[in-house]
N, C-alpha and C positions, 0 to 999 in steps of 0.2 A: 339524831340517831335514827336509822331506818329500823322500823319495827315490823313492817309488812312487806312482803314481796309478792307480786302478782304474776301468775303464769297462765298458760292455756294448755290444753291437752288434746288428744285425738278425738275426743267427744265434743270439742269446742266449748268445754266448760271453762269458766274463768275461776281460777283458784287463788285465794289469798292465803299466804303462808305466814304462820307465826314463826319468825326466825329464831327466837330464843329457844323454843321447844321443838323446832324443826318438824312441824306438822301443819296440815291445812286447817285454817281457822274457819273458813267458809268457802262455799262454791256458788257460782252463778251459772246455771245451765238451763237456759230458756230456749228450747229448740223451735218454738214458734216465732221468736224474734231473731235469734242468731241461727240462721239456717245453713250456713256453709262454713268452711274452714276459716278460722280467725287468722288474719295475717299481720295485724298490728294493734297495739293498744297505747293510749296516751292518757296519762293522768292530768286533769285540768285542776291543779292544786288549789288555786284561789277560789274556785267554784265548788270544790269537793265533788267533782264529777269524773267519770272515766269514759273515754271514747273508744269504741271497739270497731275496727274495720274488718270486714269479712269478704270472701270471694264472691258472695252474691251481690257485690257492687253496692254495699250499704255500709254506712257508719251509724252505729247505734250509740246513744249517750245514756249513761246510767248514773244514778246517785250512788256514789261509792260506799257511803256508810249505811244507807238503808237498803241497798241493792235493789232499787226500784228503777224501772224503765222510764226514761224521760222523753226521748224522741228518736226518730230515724231520719237520717239524711240519705236520700236515694240518689245514687250516682250512676244509674243504669246507662246513661248516655256515654260515659267514658270509663267508669270503674275507678278503683282506688288501689294504689300500690303501697302507700305510706301515709301516715298522718303526721302533720307538723302543726304545732300550736304555739302561739305567743300571746301572753296576757296583754302586751302592749299594742297589738295590732288586731 
């Protein structure tokens, strides 16, 4: 059963929604790390992480439950259009 839905907004905040009560449970809005428009997010379920791609050509990885920053993957040479992830590869 899905309990949380994750979205973004025009301020580039990551919002986790409580679907039962239809309200935001928490928000992640770190303008020092996510500096541009969020274009994609991927949940890395087995690691309990979330990867966030933005137009500043970076993918940031966050601990989903503690909402703490883990690392940045800099893709300045080419940029990012979409995140794909596989636990097997």
